[in-house]
SEBA-403854 format. One record per residue: residue number from 1; residue in three letters; x, z negated, y negated of N, C-alpha, C in turn. Coordinates in Angstrom, 1 decimal. Layout:
BEGIN
+-----+-----+--------+--------+--------+--------+--------+--------+--------+--------+--------+
!   n ! res !    npx !    npz !    npy !   capx !   capz !   capy !    cpx !    cpz !    cpy !
+-----+-----+--------+--------+--------+--------+--------+--------+--------+--------+--------+
! NUM ! ALA !      X !      Z !      Y !      X !      Z !      Y !      X !      Z !      Y !
...
+-----+-----+--------+--------+--------+--------+--------+--------+--------+--------+--------+
//
This chain:
BEGIN
+-----+-----+--------+--------+--------+--------+--------+--------+--------+--------+--------+
!   n ! res !    npx !    npz !    npy !   capx !   capz !   capy !    cpx !    cpz !    cpy !
+-----+-----+--------+--------+--------+--------+--------+--------+--------+--------+--------+
!   1 ! MET !  106.6 !  -69.7 ! -124.0 !  106.3 !  -70.6 ! -122.9 !  104.7 !  -71.2 ! -123.7 !
!   2 ! GLY !  105.6 !  -72.2 ! -124.7 !  104.2 !  -72.8 ! -125.0 !  104.8 !  -74.4 ! -124.8 !
!   3 ! ILE !  104.2 !  -75.0 ! -125.1 !  105.1 !  -76.5 ! -125.5 !  104.6 !  -77.3 ! -123.9 !
!   4 ! GLN !  105.5 !  -78.0 ! -123.6 !  105.4 !  -78.8 ! -122.5 !  105.0 !  -79.9 ! -122.3 !
!   5 ! HIS !  104.7 !  -80.6 ! -122.2 !  103.9 !  -82.3 ! -122.0 !  103.6 !  -83.2 ! -121.4 !
!   6 ! THR !  103.6 !  -84.3 ! -121.0 !  103.4 !  -84.7 ! -120.2 !  102.4 !  -85.6 ! -119.7 !
!   7 ! SER !  100.7 !  -85.3 ! -120.8 !   99.3 !  -85.6 ! -121.0 !   98.8 !  -86.1 ! -119.9 !
!   8 ! GLU !   98.6 !  -85.7 ! -118.6 !   98.1 !  -85.3 ! -117.9 !   98.8 !  -86.9 ! -116.8 !
!   9 ! PHE !  100.1 !  -86.5 ! -117.0 !  100.8 !  -88.0 ! -116.2 !  100.1 !  -89.1 ! -117.2 !
!  10 ! THR !  100.6 !  -88.9 ! -118.5 !  100.3 !  -90.2 ! -118.9 !   98.8 !  -91.0 ! -119.1 !
!  11 ! SER !   97.5 !  -90.4 ! -118.7 !   96.2 !  -90.6 ! -118.6 !   95.9 !  -91.2 ! -117.3 !
!  12 ! LYS !   96.8 !  -90.3 ! -116.0 !   97.0 !  -91.2 ! -114.9 !   97.7 !  -92.2 ! -115.4 !
!  13 ! LEU !   98.6 !  -92.8 ! -115.8 !   99.4 !  -93.9 ! -115.7 !   98.6 !  -94.9 ! -116.0 !
!  14 ! HIS !   98.0 !  -94.8 ! -116.8 !   96.9 !  -95.6 ! -117.5 !   96.0 !  -95.9 ! -116.8 !
!  15 ! GLN !   95.4 !  -95.0 ! -115.7 !   94.2 !  -95.2 ! -115.1 !   95.1 !  -96.0 ! -114.0 !
!  16 ! ILE !   96.0 !  -95.8 ! -113.3 !   96.6 !  -96.5 ! -112.1 !   97.0 !  -97.9 ! -112.5 !
!  17 ! SER !   97.8 !  -98.1 ! -113.9 !   98.5 !  -99.4 ! -114.1 !   97.6 ! -100.3 ! -114.2 !
!  18 ! LYS !   97.5 ! -101.0 ! -113.7 !   96.0 ! -102.5 ! -113.8 !   96.5 ! -103.6 ! -113.9 !
!  19 ! LYS !   98.2 ! -103.7 ! -113.5 !   98.6 ! -104.7 ! -113.9 !   99.1 ! -105.2 ! -115.1 !
!  20 ! TYR !   99.9 ! -104.0 ! -115.8 !  100.4 ! -103.9 ! -116.7 !   99.6 ! -102.9 ! -118.4 !
!  21 ! TYR !   99.4 ! -103.3 ! -119.6 !   99.1 ! -102.5 ! -120.2 !  100.3 ! -101.4 ! -121.0 !
!  22 ! VAL !  100.1 !  -99.8 ! -121.1 !  101.1 !  -98.9 ! -121.2 !  101.0 !  -98.3 ! -122.5 !
!  23 ! ILE !  101.8 !  -97.9 ! -123.2 !  102.3 !  -97.6 ! -124.6 !  102.9 !  -96.3 ! -124.4 !
!  24 ! ALA !  102.2 !  -95.1 ! -124.9 !  103.2 !  -94.0 ! -124.7 !  103.4 !  -93.1 ! -125.9 !
!  25 ! GLU !  104.6 !  -93.2 ! -126.0 !  104.9 !  -92.5 ! -127.7 !  105.8 !  -90.9 ! -127.6 !
!  26 ! GLU !  104.9 !  -89.9 ! -128.1 !  104.9 !  -88.6 ! -127.8 !  106.5 !  -88.8 ! -128.6 !
!  27 ! ARG !  107.0 !  -87.8 ! -128.6 !  108.3 !  -87.4 ! -129.3 !  108.7 !  -85.6 ! -128.9 !
!  28 ! TRP !  109.0 !  -84.7 ! -130.2 !  109.2 !  -83.9 ! -130.1 !  110.0 !  -83.4 ! -131.1 !
!  29 ! ASN !  110.9 !  -82.0 ! -130.6 !  111.7 !  -81.7 ! -130.8 !  112.1 !  -80.4 ! -131.6 !
!  30 ! LYS !  112.6 !  -79.8 ! -132.3 !  112.8 !  -78.0 ! -133.1 !  112.1 !  -77.6 ! -131.7 !
!  31 ! GLU !  112.4 !  -78.0 ! -130.4 !  112.0 !  -76.2 ! -129.8 !  110.6 !  -76.7 ! -129.3 !
!  32 ! ASP !  109.8 !  -77.4 ! -130.1 !  108.4 !  -78.0 ! -129.3 !  108.7 !  -78.2 ! -127.9 !
!  33 ! VAL !  109.6 !  -79.0 ! -127.4 !  109.8 !  -79.8 ! -126.1 !  109.4 !  -81.6 ! -126.4 !
!  34 ! GLY !  108.2 !  -81.5 ! -125.5 !  108.3 !  -83.0 ! -125.4 !  108.6 !  -84.3 ! -124.4 !
!  35 ! GLU !  109.3 !  -85.2 ! -125.7 !  109.6 !  -86.7 ! -124.1 !  108.2 !  -87.4 ! -125.0 !
!  36 ! THR !  108.5 !  -88.0 ! -123.9 !  106.7 !  -89.2 ! -124.0 !  107.8 !  -91.1 ! -123.5 !
!  37 ! LEU !  108.0 !  -91.8 ! -124.3 !  108.7 !  -93.4 ! -124.0 !  107.3 !  -94.0 ! -123.7 !
!  38 ! TYR !  108.2 !  -94.4 ! -122.8 !  106.1 !  -95.6 ! -122.1 !  107.0 !  -96.7 ! -122.2 !
!  39 ! THR !  106.6 !  -97.7 ! -122.4 !  106.7 !  -98.8 ! -122.5 !  105.1 !  -99.7 ! -121.9 !
!  40 ! PHE !  105.9 ! -100.8 ! -121.1 !  104.8 ! -101.3 ! -120.0 !  104.8 ! -102.9 ! -120.6 !
!  41 ! HIS !  103.4 ! -103.5 ! -121.2 !  103.7 ! -105.0 ! -121.6 !  103.0 ! -105.4 ! -120.7 !
!  42 ! SER !  102.9 ! -106.9 ! -120.7 !  102.5 ! -107.7 ! -119.5 !  100.8 ! -108.0 ! -120.0 !
!  43 ! HIS !  100.3 ! -108.0 ! -119.4 !   98.9 ! -108.8 ! -120.0 !   98.5 ! -110.4 ! -120.2 !
!  44 ! ALA !   99.1 ! -110.4 ! -120.1 !   99.1 ! -111.9 ! -120.4 !  100.2 ! -112.5 ! -121.3 !
!  45 ! ASP !  101.0 ! -111.8 ! -122.5 !  101.5 ! -112.6 ! -122.8 !  102.2 ! -111.2 ! -124.3 !
!  46 ! GLY !  101.9 ! -110.2 ! -123.5 !  101.9 ! -108.9 ! -124.5 !  103.6 ! -108.7 ! -124.4 !
!  47 ! SER !  104.6 ! -109.7 ! -123.8 !  105.8 ! -109.0 ! -123.9 !  106.3 ! -107.2 ! -123.3 !
!  48 ! ILE !  107.2 ! -107.0 ! -123.4 !  107.7 ! -106.2 ! -122.7 !  108.6 ! -106.0 ! -121.7 !
!  49 ! VAL !  108.0 ! -105.5 ! -120.2 !  108.5 ! -105.6 ! -119.0 !  109.4 ! -104.7 ! -118.6 !
!  50 ! GLY !  108.8 ! -103.7 ! -119.0 !  110.2 ! -102.4 ! -118.4 !  109.5 ! -100.9 ! -119.9 !
!  51 ! ARG !  110.5 !  -99.8 ! -119.3 !  110.5 !  -98.7 ! -120.2 !  111.0 !  -97.7 ! -119.8 !
!  52 ! PHE !  111.0 !  -96.8 ! -120.0 !  111.3 !  -95.4 ! -119.3 !  111.1 !  -94.0 ! -120.2 !
!  53 ! GLN !  111.9 !  -93.4 ! -120.3 !  111.0 !  -91.6 ! -121.0 !  111.1 !  -90.6 ! -120.0 !
!  54 ! ALA !  110.3 !  -89.7 ! -120.1 !  109.6 !  -88.8 ! -119.3 !  109.1 !  -87.1 ! -120.1 !
!  55 ! ARG !  109.7 !  -86.6 ! -119.1 !  109.3 !  -84.9 ! -120.0 !  109.3 !  -83.9 ! -118.9 !
!  56 ! VAL !  108.4 !  -82.7 ! -118.6 !  108.4 !  -81.9 ! -117.8 !  109.7 !  -81.2 ! -117.3 !
!  57 ! MET !  110.1 !  -80.8 ! -116.7 !  111.4 !  -80.3 ! -116.3 !  111.1 !  -79.1 ! -117.5 !
!  58 ! PRO !  111.9 !  -78.2 ! -118.3 !  112.0 !  -77.0 ! -118.5 !  112.4 !  -75.9 ! -117.4 !
!  59 ! GLY !  111.4 !  -75.0 ! -117.4 !  111.1 !  -74.0 ! -116.9 !  110.8 !  -74.1 ! -115.2 !
!  60 ! CYS !  110.0 !  -75.6 ! -114.9 !  109.9 !  -75.4 ! -113.9 !  109.0 !  -77.1 ! -114.3 !
!  61 ! CYS !  107.1 !  -76.7 ! -114.3 !  106.3 !  -77.6 ! -114.6 !  106.0 !  -78.4 ! -113.3 !
!  62 ! GLY !  106.3 !  -78.3 ! -112.9 !  106.4 !  -79.1 ! -111.4 !  107.1 !  -79.9 ! -110.6 !
!  63 ! ILE !  107.5 !  -80.2 ! -112.0 !  108.6 !  -81.2 ! -111.8 !  109.1 !  -82.6 ! -113.3 !
!  64 ! LEU !  108.7 !  -83.4 ! -112.9 !  108.5 !  -84.2 ! -113.9 !  110.1 !  -85.6 ! -114.0 !
!  65 ! LEU !  110.8 !  -85.1 ! -115.2 !  112.2 !  -85.5 ! -115.3 !  111.7 !  -87.0 ! -115.6 !
!  66 ! VAL !  112.3 !  -87.9 ! -115.1 !  111.9 !  -89.8 ! -115.4 !  113.8 !  -90.3 ! -115.9 !
!  67 ! TYR !  113.3 !  -90.9 ! -117.1 !  114.9 !  -91.8 ! -117.5 !  115.1 !  -92.4 ! -118.2 !
!  68 ! TYR !  116.2 !  -93.0 ! -117.8 !  116.2 !  -94.6 ! -118.7 !  115.2 !  -95.5 ! -118.4 !
!  69 ! LEU !  114.9 !  -95.6 ! -117.0 !  114.0 !  -96.4 ! -116.3 !  114.8 !  -97.7 ! -116.5 !
!  70 ! ARG !  114.1 !  -98.9 ! -117.2 !  114.2 ! -100.2 ! -117.8 !  113.6 ! -101.1 ! -116.8 !
!  71 ! ALA !  113.6 ! -102.3 ! -115.7 !  112.7 ! -103.3 ! -116.5 !  113.5 ! -104.9 ! -117.2 !
!  72 ! ASN !  112.5 ! -104.9 ! -117.2 !  113.1 ! -106.2 ! -118.1 !  112.4 ! -107.6 ! -117.4 !
!  73 ! GLY !  113.5 ! -109.3 ! -117.9 !  112.8 ! -110.2 ! -117.7 !  113.3 ! -111.0 ! -116.4 !
!  74 ! LYS !  112.4 ! -111.9 ! -115.5 !  113.5 ! -112.6 ! -114.6 !  113.4 ! -111.9 ! -113.2 !
!  75 ! LYS !  112.4 ! -111.3 ! -113.0 !  111.7 ! -110.4 ! -112.0 !  112.3 ! -109.2 ! -111.5 !
!  76 ! ALA !  113.7 ! -108.9 ! -112.8 !  113.5 ! -107.6 ! -113.4 !  113.8 ! -106.2 ! -111.9 !
!  77 ! VAL !  114.3 ! -106.8 ! -110.9 !  114.6 ! -105.8 ! -109.7 !  113.2 ! -105.6 ! -109.2 !
!  78 ! ASP !  112.7 ! -106.3 ! -108.9 !  110.9 ! -106.2 ! -108.3 !  110.3 ! -105.4 ! -109.7 !
!  79 ! ARG !  110.5 ! -105.8 ! -110.5 !  109.8 ! -104.7 ! -111.4 !  110.0 ! -103.5 ! -111.5 !
!  80 ! PHE !  111.3 ! -103.5 ! -110.9 !  112.1 ! -102.1 ! -111.0 !  111.3 ! -101.3 ! -110.2 !
!  81 ! SER !  110.7 ! -101.1 ! -109.0 !  110.7 ! -101.1 ! -108.1 !  108.9 ! -101.1 ! -108.1 !
!  82 ! GLU !  108.4 ! -101.7 ! -108.6 !  107.2 ! -101.7 ! -109.0 !  106.7 ! -100.5 ! -110.2 !
!  83 ! LEU !  107.5 ! -100.2 ! -111.2 !  107.7 !  -99.6 ! -111.9 !  107.6 !  -98.3 ! -111.3 !
!  84 ! PHE !  108.7 !  -98.1 ! -110.8 !  109.0 !  -96.7 ! -109.9 !  107.7 !  -96.4 ! -109.3 !
!  85 ! THR !  107.1 !  -97.6 ! -108.3 !  106.0 !  -96.6 ! -107.8 !  105.1 !  -96.2 ! -108.4 !
!  86 ! LEU !  104.3 !  -97.0 ! -109.7 !  103.5 !  -96.2 ! -110.5 !  103.6 !  -95.0 ! -110.7 !
!  87 ! ILE !  105.0 !  -94.8 ! -111.6 !  105.4 !  -93.7 ! -112.0 !  105.1 !  -92.6 ! -110.4 !
!  88 ! GLN !  105.5 !  -92.8 ! -109.4 !  105.1 !  -91.6 ! -108.5 !  103.3 !  -91.7 ! -108.0 !
!  89 ! LYS !  102.6 !  -92.6 ! -108.1 !  101.6 !  -92.8 ! -108.1 !  100.8 !  -91.9 ! -109.4 !
!  90 ! ALA !  101.7 !  -92.0 ! -110.3 !  100.6 !  -91.1 ! -111.6 !  101.5 !  -89.4 ! -111.6 !
!  91 ! ALA !  102.5 !  -89.5 ! -111.3 !  103.1 !  -87.8 ! -111.0 !  102.5 !  -87.2 ! -110.1 !
!  92 ! SER !  102.1 !  -87.7 ! -108.7 !  101.3 !  -87.4 ! -108.0 !   99.6 !  -86.7 ! -108.2 !
!  93 ! ALA !   99.2 !  -88.0 ! -109.1 !   97.6 !  -87.6 ! -109.5 !   97.9 !  -86.9 ! -110.6 !
!  94 ! ALA !   98.8 !  -86.5 ! -111.5 !   98.6 !  -85.8 ! -112.4 !   99.1 !  -84.2 ! -111.9 !
!  95 ! LYS !   99.3 !  -84.1 ! -110.8 !   99.7 !  -82.9 ! -109.9 !  101.3 !  -82.3 ! -109.7 !
!  96 ! PHE !  102.2 !  -83.5 ! -110.3 !  103.4 !  -82.8 ! -109.9 !  103.9 !  -82.9 ! -108.8 !
!  97 ! GLY !  104.8 !  -81.7 ! -108.1 !  105.6 !  -81.9 ! -107.0 !  106.4 !  -82.8 ! -106.4 !
!  98 ! ALA !  107.5 !  -83.1 ! -107.7 !  108.4 !  -84.4 ! -107.6 !  108.4 !  -84.8 ! -108.4 !
!  99 ! THR !  109.7 !  -85.9 ! -108.3 !  110.0 !  -86.6 ! -109.9 !  111.4 !  -86.5 ! -109.9 !
! 100 ! LEU !  112.4 !  -86.3 ! -110.8 !  113.5 !  -86.3 ! -110.7 !  114.7 !  -87.3 ! -111.6 !
! 101 ! TYR !  115.2 !  -88.1 ! -110.8 !  115.2 !  -89.5 ! -112.0 !  116.9 !  -89.4 ! -111.7 !
! 102 ! THR !  117.3 !  -89.6 ! -113.1 !  118.8 !  -89.7 ! -113.0 !  119.4 !  -91.5 ! -113.2 !
! 103 ! GLN !  120.7 !  -91.4 ! -112.6 !  120.8 !  -93.2 ! -112.8 !  122.2 !  -93.7 ! -112.8 !
! 104 ! VAL !  123.4 !  -94.2 ! -113.9 !  124.2 !  -94.3 ! -113.9 !  124.8 !  -95.2 ! -112.3 !
! 105 ! VAL !  125.5 !  -94.6 ! -111.7 !  126.2 !  -95.7 ! -110.3 !  126.3 !  -96.4 ! -110.9 !
! 106 ! ASP !  125.9 !  -97.9 ! -110.1 !  126.0 !  -99.1 ! -110.3 !  125.1 ! -100.2 ! -111.3 !
! 107 ! SER !  124.3 !  -99.6 ! -112.0 !  123.2 !  -99.9 ! -112.6 !  122.4 ! -100.6 ! -112.1 !
! 108 ! GLN !  121.3 ! -100.8 ! -113.3 !  120.5 ! -102.0 ! -112.8 !  119.7 ! -101.3 ! -111.3 !
! 109 ! GLY !  119.6 !  -99.8 ! -111.8 !  118.3 !  -99.1 ! -111.2 !  118.9 !  -98.4 ! -110.3 !
! 110 ! TYR !  120.0 !  -98.2 ! -109.6 !  121.0 !  -97.5 ! -108.7 !  120.5 !  -97.8 ! -107.4 !
! 111 ! SER !  121.2 !  -98.9 ! -106.8 !  120.3 !  -99.3 ! -105.1 !  119.1 !  -99.2 ! -104.8 !
! 112 ! ILE !  118.3 !  -99.8 ! -106.0 !  116.7 !  -99.9 ! -105.9 !  116.8 !  -98.0 ! -105.7 !
! 113 ! LEU !  116.7 !  -97.3 ! -106.5 !  116.7 !  -96.0 ! -106.3 !  117.0 !  -95.3 ! -104.9 !
! 114 ! LEU !  118.2 !  -95.6 ! -104.5 !  119.1 !  -95.0 ! -103.0 !  117.9 !  -95.5 ! -102.0 !
! 115 ! ASN !  117.8 !  -97.5 ! -102.4 !  116.5 !  -97.8 ! -101.1 !  115.5 !  -96.9 ! -100.9 !
! 116 ! GLU !  114.5 !  -96.3 ! -102.4 !  113.6 !  -95.9 ! -102.4 !  113.5 !  -94.5 ! -101.7 !
! 117 ! ALA !  114.5 !  -94.4 ! -102.0 !  114.9 !  -92.6 ! -100.8 !  115.1 !  -92.9 !  -99.9 !
! 118 ! ILE !  115.1 !  -93.3 !  -99.6 !  114.7 !  -93.8 !  -97.8 !  113.6 !  -93.9 !  -97.4 !
! 119 ! THR !  113.2 !  -95.0 !  -98.5 !  111.0 !  -95.1 !  -98.6 !  110.1 !  -93.9 !  -98.8 !
! 120 ! PHE !  111.0 !  -93.3 !  -99.6 !  110.0 !  -92.3 ! -100.4 !  110.7 !  -90.7 !  -99.9 !
! 121 ! GLU !  111.4 !  -90.7 !  -98.9 !  112.1 !  -89.2 !  -98.2 !  112.7 !  -88.7 !  -99.2 !
! 122 ! GLY !  112.8 !  -89.3 ! -100.6 !  113.1 !  -88.7 ! -101.3 !  115.2 !  -88.0 ! -101.2 !
! 123 ! GLU !  115.6 !  -87.3 ! -102.1 !  116.8 !  -86.6 ! -102.0 !  117.8 !  -87.2 ! -102.6 !
! 124 ! ASN !  119.3 !  -87.6 ! -102.2 !  119.7 !  -87.5 ! -103.2 !  121.2 !  -87.0 ! -103.3 !
! 125 ! ALA !  121.4 !  -86.7 ! -104.4 !  122.8 !  -85.3 ! -104.2 !  123.6 !  -86.5 ! -104.7 !
! 126 ! ASP !  124.6 !  -85.6 ! -104.7 !  126.3 !  -86.3 ! -105.0 !  126.6 !  -86.6 ! -106.3 !
! 127 ! SER !  127.0 !  -87.6 ! -106.4 !  127.4 !  -88.1 ! -108.0 !  128.6 !  -87.3 ! -108.6 !
! 128 ! PHE !  128.1 !  -87.3 ! -109.7 !  128.8 !  -86.7 ! -110.9 !  129.8 !  -86.9 ! -111.6 !
! 129 ! THR !  130.6 !  -86.9 ! -112.9 !  130.8 !  -87.7 ! -113.4 !  130.6 !  -86.9 ! -114.9 !
! 130 ! ASN !  130.1 !  -87.7 ! -115.7 !  129.2 !  -87.2 ! -117.7 !  130.4 !  -87.4 ! -118.2 !
! 131 ! HIS !  130.9 !  -86.3 ! -118.0 !  132.1 !  -86.7 ! -119.0 !  132.5 !  -86.8 ! -120.3 !
! 132 ! LYS !  131.3 !  -86.7 ! -121.3 !  130.8 !  -87.4 ! -122.6 !  131.3 !  -89.0 ! -122.3 !
! 133 ! THR !  130.0 !  -89.4 ! -121.2 !  130.3 !  -90.5 ! -121.8 !  131.2 !  -91.8 ! -120.5 !
! 134 ! GLY !  131.7 !  -90.6 ! -119.4 !  132.9 !  -90.9 ! -119.1 !  131.8 !  -92.1 ! -117.2 !
! 135 ! ASN !  130.6 !  -91.7 ! -117.4 !  129.8 !  -92.9 ! -116.3 !  129.6 !  -91.4 ! -115.1 !
! 136 ! GLU !  129.4 !  -92.5 ! -113.8 !  129.3 !  -91.8 ! -112.7 !  127.7 !  -91.0 ! -112.6 !
! 137 ! ILE !  126.9 !  -90.6 ! -112.1 !  125.9 !  -90.3 ! -112.5 !  125.5 !  -90.1 ! -111.3 !
! 138 ! LYS !  124.6 !  -90.5 ! -111.0 !  123.9 !  -90.2 ! -109.1 !  122.0 !  -89.1 ! -109.8 !
! 139 ! VAL !  121.8 !  -88.0 ! -109.4 !  120.5 !  -87.6 ! -109.1 !  119.5 !  -87.8 ! -108.1 !
! 140 ! PHE !  118.6 !  -88.3 ! -108.2 !  117.7 !  -88.5 ! -107.0 !  116.4 !  -87.7 ! -107.5 !
! 141 ! LEU !  115.7 !  -87.0 ! -106.2 !  114.2 !  -85.8 ! -106.3 !  113.9 !  -86.7 ! -105.4 !
! 142 ! PHE !  112.6 !  -87.2 ! -105.5 !  111.4 !  -87.9 ! -105.2 !  110.4 !  -86.5 ! -104.9 !
! 143 ! PRO !  109.8 !  -86.3 ! -103.5 !  108.4 !  -85.7 ! -103.9 !  107.4 !  -86.1 ! -103.8 !
! 144 ! THR !  106.8 !  -86.0 ! -104.6 !  105.1 !  -87.1 ! -105.1 !  104.1 !  -86.3 ! -103.7 !
! 145 ! ASN !  103.5 !  -87.3 ! -103.1 !  102.2 !  -87.4 ! -102.6 !  100.8 !  -86.5 ! -102.4 !
! 146 ! TYR !  100.9 !  -85.6 ! -103.6 !  100.0 !  -84.7 ! -104.2 !   99.8 !  -83.2 ! -103.0 !
! 147 ! LYS !   98.3 !  -83.2 ! -102.6 !   98.7 !  -82.3 ! -101.4 !   97.6 !  -81.6 ! -102.0 !
! 148 ! ALA !   97.7 !  -80.5 ! -102.5 !   96.7 !  -79.5 ! -103.3 !   95.5 !  -79.3 ! -102.3 !
! 149 ! PRO !   94.4 !  -78.8 ! -102.8 !   93.1 !  -78.7 ! -102.0 !   93.5 !  -77.4 ! -101.3 !
! 150 ! VAL !   92.4 !  -77.4 ! -100.0 !   93.3 !  -76.0 !  -98.9 !   91.6 !  -75.9 !  -98.5 !
! 151 ! LYS !   92.1 !  -74.3 !  -99.4 !   90.8 !  -73.6 !  -99.1 !   90.7 !  -73.1 !  -97.9 !
! 152 ! GLY !   89.1 !  -72.5 !  -97.6 !   88.6 !  -72.1 !  -96.6 !   89.1 !  -70.7 !  -95.8 !
! 153 ! PRO !   89.1 !  -70.3 !  -95.2 !   90.0 !  -68.7 !  -95.0 !   89.4 !  -67.6 !  -95.7 !
! 154 ! ILE !   90.1 !  -66.9 !  -96.2 !   89.5 !  -65.4 !  -97.1 !   89.4 !  -64.7 !  -96.0 !
! 155 ! PHE !   87.9 !  -64.1 !  -95.4 !   87.3 !  -62.7 !  -95.0 !   87.5 !  -61.6 !  -95.5 !
! 156 ! GLU !   88.0 !  -60.3 !  -95.2 !   87.4 !  -59.2 !  -96.1 !   86.4 !  -58.7 !  -95.5 !
! 157 ! GLU !   85.6 !  -58.2 !  -96.1 !   84.4 !  -57.5 !  -95.1 !   85.4 !  -55.7 !  -95.3 !
! 158 ! GLU !   84.7 !  -55.3 !  -93.6 !   85.0 !  -53.9 !  -92.9 !   84.0 !  -52.9 !  -94.1 !
+-----+-----+--------+--------+--------+--------+--------+--------+--------+--------+--------+
//
């Protein structure tokens, strides 16, 4: 199948993120499946304002898996929404059809993602218990705004 990676998403995220600079660190496992750790830094003082990890969904290159999304600082709630919006825009620009987020119920981003699910017409599945950690987890699926170019009608010659 080959290596699945997020390079196009990373490129689009760098282009779209004007307020923060982004450091992307690719990580690979034995099966050549890559994930990328993204860290957002303030242009003003270089402080870390947020981070998340992402990878292409195994078996479906049209879905970007996003996890460990965290925002830092006094305006963490606003920043979380801002980072979410940047991720959605970059995923759309990179031609992903959807993003899939997992979030621990009642964590920092849980209620924000619930609100974003309404705004972005996302789907949120029932929660489930991660029996390894005991945490209740919610899964959110957000379609991107990517629109494939429409090709003209194809006429067959008679």
